C-alpha positions in Angstrom: -7.1 21.6 -18.3 -6.1 24.8 -16.5 -4.6 24.1 -13.1 -3.5 26.3 -10.2 -1.4 25.6 -7.1 -1.7 27.9 -4.1 1.2 27.6 -1.8 3.5 26.6 -4.6 6.7 27.3 -2.7 5.9 25.2 0.3 6.8 21.5 0.8 3.4 20.3 -0.3 3.3 22.7 -3.2 6.6 21.5 -4.5 5.5 17.9 -4.1 2.3 18.7 -6.1 4.5 20.1 -8.9 6.4 16.8 -9.0 3.3 14.7 -8.9 1.6 16.6 -11.7 4.6 16.1 -13.9 5.4 12.5 -12.9 1.8 11.3 -13.4 1.3 13.3 -16.6 -1.7 15.1 -15.2 -3.6 16.7 -18.1 -2.4 20.3 -17.6 -2.6 22.7 -20.5 -1.8 25.7 -18.4 -0.3 25.9 -14.9 -0.6 28.9 -12.5 1.4 29.1 -9.3 0.4 31.4 -6.4 2.1 32.3 -3.2 2.6 34.9 -0.5 4.6 38.2 -0.9 7.7 36.3 0.2 7.2 33.7 -2.5 5.9 35.9 -5.3 8.4 36.2 -8.2 10.1 32.8 -7.6 10.3 30.6 -10.7 9.9 26.8 -10.9 10.4 24.4 -13.8 7.5 22.4 -15.1 7.6 20.3 -18.3 10.4 22.2 -19.8 9.0 25.7 -18.9 9.8 28.1 -16.2 6.6 29.1 -14.3 6.6 32.2 -12.1 4.8 32.5 -8.8 2.1 35.1 -8.7 1.0 37.0 -5.6 -2.2 35.5 -4.2 -4.7 38.4 -4.2 -8.5 39.0 -4.3 -8.8 39.5 -8.0 -9.8 37.5 -11.1 -6.6 35.5 -11.5 -8.6 32.2 -11.1 -11.0 32.9 -14.0 -10.8 29.9 -16.3 -9.1 27.7 -13.8 -10.5 24.2 -13.7 -8.8 22.8 -10.6 -6.9 24.7 -7.8 -4.8 22.7 -5.3 -4.6 24.8 -2.2 -2.0 24.1 0.6 -1.2 27.4 2.3 -2.8 27.0 5.7 -6.3 27.1 7.1 -6.4 30.9 7.4 -5.4 31.4 3.7 -8.0 28.8 2.6 -10.8 30.5 4.5 -9.9 34.0 3.3 -9.5 33.1 -0.4 -12.0 30.3 -0.9 -14.6 32.6 -2.5 -11.9 34.3 -4.7 -10.7 30.9 -5.9 -14.1 29.3 -6.6 -16.3 32.3 -7.8 -15.5 31.6 -11.5 -16.2 27.9 -11.1 -12.8 26.5 -10.2 -12.8 23.3 -8.1 -10.8 24.0 -4.9 -9.1 20.9 -3.4 -8.0 22.1 0.0 -5.2 20.5 2.0 -5.8 22.4 5.3 -8.2 21.8 8.2 -10.4 24.8 7.2 -13.3 22.9 5.7 -13.0 19.3 6.8 -16.0 19.3 9.1 -18.1 21.8 7.0 -21.4 20.0 6.1 -21.3 21.5 2.6 -17.8 20.4 1.9 -17.1 16.7 1.2 -14.1 15.2 3.0 -12.7 12.7 0.4 -10.3 9.9 0.3 -10.4 8.5 -3.3 -10.0 4.9 -2.2 -12.9 5.1 0.2 -15.5 7.7 -0.8 -14.8 9.1 -4.3 -18.5 9.6 -5.0 -18.6 12.3 -2.4 -16.4 14.5 -4.6 -18.9 14.6 -7.4 -20.4 18.1 -7.8 -19.6 19.6 -4.3 -22.0 22.3 -3.3 -19.4 25.0 -2.6 -16.9 23.8 -5.3 -14.5 22.8 -2.5 -13.2 19.3 -1.6 -11.4 18.9 1.7 -8.4 16.6 2.3 -8.4 14.7 5.6 -5.7 14.6 8.2 -2.8 12.3 7.3 -3.3 9.8 10.1 -7.0 9.6 9.3 -6.3 8.9 5.6 -4.1 5.8 6.1 -6.5 4.4 8.7 -9.7 4.7 6.7 -8.1 3.2 3.6 -7.4 0.1 5.7 -10.7 0.3 7.5 -12.7 0.3 4.3 -11.5 -3.3 3.6 -12.9 -4.5 7.0 -16.1 -2.5 6.6 -16.8 -4.4 3.5 -16.7 -7.6 5.5 -18.8 -6.4 8.5 -19.8 -3.1 9.9 -17.2 -1.6 12.2 -18.5 -0.6 15.6 -15.4 0.7 17.4 -11.8 1.5 16.5 -9.0 1.9 19.0 -5.8 3.2 17.5 -2.4 4.3 18.7 -0.3 6.3 16.2 3.4 6.5 15.8 3.9 9.7 13.9 7.1 10.7 12.3 8.8 14.1 12.4 7.8 14.8 8.8 4.2 15.3 9.9 5.3 18.5 11.6 7.0 19.8 8.5 10.5 20.2 7.1 11.7 22.4 9.9 10.7 19.7 12.4 12.7 17.1 10.5 15.7 19.3 10.5 15.3 19.8 14.3 15.3 16.1 14.9 18.5 15.7 12.9 20.0 18.6 14.7 19.1 17.2 18.1 20.9 13.9 17.4 24.0 15.8 16.3 23.9 18.1 19.4 23.5 15.1 21.7 26.4 13.3 20.1 28.6 16.4 20.7 27.4 16.6 24.3 25.4 19.8 23.7 22.0 20.8 25.0 19.5 19.9 22.2 17.5 22.6 20.5 13.7 22.3 21.2 11.4 24.5 19.2 9.1 22.5 16.9 8.2 19.9 19.5 7.0 20.3 23.0 9.9 18.2 24.2 13.2 16.8 22.9 12.2 14.2 20.3 15.6 12.5 19.7 15.8 9.3 21.8 12.3 10.0 23.1 8.6 9.6 22.3 6.1 12.3 23.0 2.4 11.3 23.7 1.1 14.5 22.4 0.4 15.6 18.8 -1.3 19.0 18.6 -2.9 20.8 21.6 -5.2 19.2 24.2 -8.9 19.8 24.2 -11.3 19.9 27.1 -12.0 16.2 27.1 -8.3 15.3 27.5 -7.8 14.2 23.9 -5.6 16.2 21.6 -7.0 17.9 18.4 -5.2 15.3 16.4 -7.0 12.5 18.2 -10.4 14.2 17.8 -9.7 14.7 14.1 -9.4 10.9 13.8 -12.8 10.5 15.6 -14.7 13.1 13.6 -13.1 12.7 10.2 -13.5 8.9 10.1 -17.2 9.1 10.8 -17.7 11.7 8.0 -15.6 10.0 5.4 -17.1 6.5 6.0 -20.7 7.8 6.6 -20.7 5.7 9.7 -21.5 5.7 13.4 -18.1 4.1 14.2 -16.5 5.4 17.4 -12.8 6.0 17.4 -10.6 6.3 20.4 -7.1 7.4 19.4 -3.8 8.1 21.2 -1.4 10.0 19.0 2.3 9.8 19.7 5.3 11.5 18.0 8.3 9.2 17.6 11.9 9.9 16.5 11.4 8.6 13.0 12.2 10.9 10.1 9.4 9.8 7.7 6.3 7.6 7.6 3.4 7.3 10.1 2.5 4.0 11.6 -0.6 2.9 13.5 -1.6 0.0 15.7 -5.3 -0.6 15.1 -7.9 -2.6 17.0 -11.2 -3.0 15.1 -14.5 -4.3 16.6 -17.0 -5.5 14.0 -20.7 -6.6 14.2 -19.8 -10.2 13.4 -16.5 -11.9 13.9 -14.2 -11.7 10.9 -11.5 -14.3 10.5 -7.8 -13.4 10.0 -7.9 -15.1 6.6 -11.0 -13.0 5.6 -9.2 -9.9 6.6 -6.0 -10.8 4.7 -8.0 -11.4 1.6 -9.9 -8.2 2.0 -6.7 -6.2 2.5 -5.0 -7.9 -0.5 -7.8 -6.9 -2.8 -8.5 -3.4 -1.4 -7.6 -0.4 -3.4 -4.6 1.5 -2.1 -3.6 -1.2 0.3 -0.6 -3.5 0.1 -0.6 -6.6 2.2 2.7 -7.3 4.0 2.0 -9.9 6.6 4.3 -12.9 6.9 5.3 -13.2 10.6 7.3 -16.4 10.0 9.5 -14.5 7.6 9.6 -11.4 9.8 7.8 -9.5 7.0 5.8 -6.5 8.1 5.7 -2.8 7.3 8.4 -0.6 8.7 9.3 3.1 7.9 12.9 2.5 6.9 12.7 0.1 4.0 9.5 1.6 2.7 10.4 5.2 2.6 9.1 7.0 -0.5 6.4 4.5 -1.4 2.8 5.8 -1.9 0.5 3.2 -0.5 -1.0 1.9 2.8 0.9 -1.2 4.0 -0.9 -3.6 6.4 0.6 -6.4 8.4 0.6 -8.1 11.9 -3.0 -9.1 11.3 -4.4 -11.2 14.2 -7.5 -11.9 16.2 -7.9 -9.8 19.4 -7.5 -12.1 22.4 -9.6 -9.8 24.5 -12.7 -9.7 22.1 -13.9 -12.4 19.7 -15.4 -9.7 17.5 -12.2 -7.8 17.1 -9.1 -7.8 14.9 -5.8 -6.2 15.4 -3.4 -5.0 12.7 -0.5 -2.7 12.0 -0.6 -0.2 9.2 1.8 2.3 7.7 1.8 4.8 5.0 5.3 5.8 4.0 5.8 9.5 3.3 5.7 10.0 -0.5 7.5 13.3 -0.2 11.1 12.5 -0.9 12.5 9.5 0.9 15.3 7.2 -0.2 15.4 5.7 -3.6 15.6 2.1 -2.4 12.1 1.2 -3.4 9.2 2.6 -5.4 5.6 1.6 -6.1 3.6 2.3 -9.2 0.0 1.5 -10.0 -1.8 0.1 -13.1 1.5 -0.5 -15.0 1.4 -3.1 -17.8 5.2 -3.6 -18.0 8.1 -3.0 -15.7 10.2 0.1 -16.0 13.9 -0.5 -16.7 15.3 0.5 -13.4 17.6 -0.9 -10.7 15.7 -3.6 -8.9 13.8 -6.8 -9.3 10.1 -7.3 -9.7 9.0 -10.2 -7.5 6.1 -12.6 -7.8 2.7 -11.8 -6.3 2.1 -15.1 -4.5 3.3 -14.3 -1.0 4.1 -18.0 -0.3 6.4 -18.3 -3.3 10.1 -17.9 -2.7 12.6 -16.3 -5.0 14.6 -18.6 -7.3 17.6 -20.6 -6.2 20.0 -18.3 -8.0 19.5 -15.8 -5.2 22.0 -18.1 -3.3 20.4 -17.4 0.1 16.8 -16.9 1.3 15.8 -13.3 1.0 12.6 -11.5 0.4 12.2 -8.4 -1.8 9.4 -6.4 -0.3 6.8 -8.2 -2.5 4.4 -7.3 -5.3 0.7 -7.6 -5.9 -0.2 -8.5 -9.4 -3.0 -10.0 -11.4 -0.9 -12.6 -13.1 2.8 -13.5 -13.3 4.8 -15.4 -15.8 7.6 -17.8 -15.0 11.1 -17.1 -13.8 13.8 -18.2 -16.3 17.5 -18.0 -16.7 19.0 -15.6 -19.2 22.6 -14.9 -20.4 24.6 -15.1 -17.2 21.9 -13.8 -14.9 18.2 -14.3 -14.1 15.6 -12.4 -16.1 12.0 -12.0 -15.3 9.2 -11.6 -17.9 6.1 -10.2 -16.2 2.6 -10.0 -17.7 0.3 -8.2 -15.3 -1.5 -5.1 -14.3 -1.8 -3.7 -10.9 0.8 -2.9 -8.2 4.4 -3.8 -8.5 7.3 -3.0 -6.3 10.9 -2.6 -7.2 13.3 -3.4 -4.3 17.0 -3.2 -3.9 18.9 -6.0 -2.3 22.3 -4.6 -1.2 23.5 -7.2 1.3 23.9 -10.1 -1.0 26.5 -11.6 -3.2 24.2 -10.9 -6.1 22.3 -7.7 -6.6 19.0 -7.0 -8.5 19.9 -4.9 -11.5 17.6 -3.9 -14.4 15.4 -6.9 -14.2 18.1 -9.4 -13.4 20.6 -10.6 -10.8 24.3 -9.7 -11.4 27.3 -9.7 -9.2 27.6 -6.6 -7.0 31.0 -5.7 -8.3 29.6 -4.5 -11.6 27.2 -2.0 -10.0 29.0 1.4 -9.6 29.2 2.5 -6.1 28.7 -0.9 -4.5 31.6 -3.1 -3.4 
């Protein structure tokens, strides 16, 4: 397959390069495109050095099968015909075509069929806050039609780009030194603050970000669902979180919802209030899935459920945990793969109660003791999660528990 990336030097373009390589995407030839500022740069890919070409109105896209485009709405609109005129499928990451009736707006876990044979050879990628919400809503929609959604978002600095993340770090440092914080990427100081505005306001008092959630949700889900959103920027580096209220046509129980989330594609259930287990940005940084927790009945409406969902930012993040899909055997890496049964506790050798984040699997074999440490022999397909446990006498290490002193860098 011949693949192109437009906007290769940007943060998303760089992440696309990593994903294509990590997931072994079938790529026989890769073309990179960028602006005059980026043209000429060279990036490694599968042992080769790939140069960035200047994006221009020519025939460079002849023979390209798929073009991933993340260079802003203006660039997408200007070059859409150039990219697709020879038959390339353009997957656009901007807002340029999201509400175009001839361009499908696709979230693979929700409406993959919409991406089959798009009329204009363009598939649009939704807004980030919409994506994580509809992946979770799909599970509830399968139980009963959703009438209304009320959502409050808690959006990290990463949603505004790398420069915004750097500004948040800089603001904290400046405030510690007693200096006036720099404010340029946000409307106000974000450090030690929350800002109830993401994007600009529209005539109805909602921001563009909030209206995206209304319009995009209806298009993706082919539904008359009405969404009322309040989008808030919070001083978190990565990962957006959402508090969601869902009104359905018939009452759905909490247990029904838990089962639906547990079996939904792209969703990981993390809902054990008694164990204080729920999704948070810090321990889940770098994981590519939608996490759902705090599921409960809405006390104000018998037909409503309330839940908390989070999608950790897959771009970068700490190396403390990682999720993979459809894996038949564990990778030999630091960490411990834990059982899927959320009511099952780790073995006694752990010395004190702790909970690795948890895993979702189809079947799990038994725990057993090995030579001096615990080993785990899994037999499953599906999700698994590898988690570090750094505050214990014993640490998870390459599939077993060993004393922390043998792990370089940990005392």
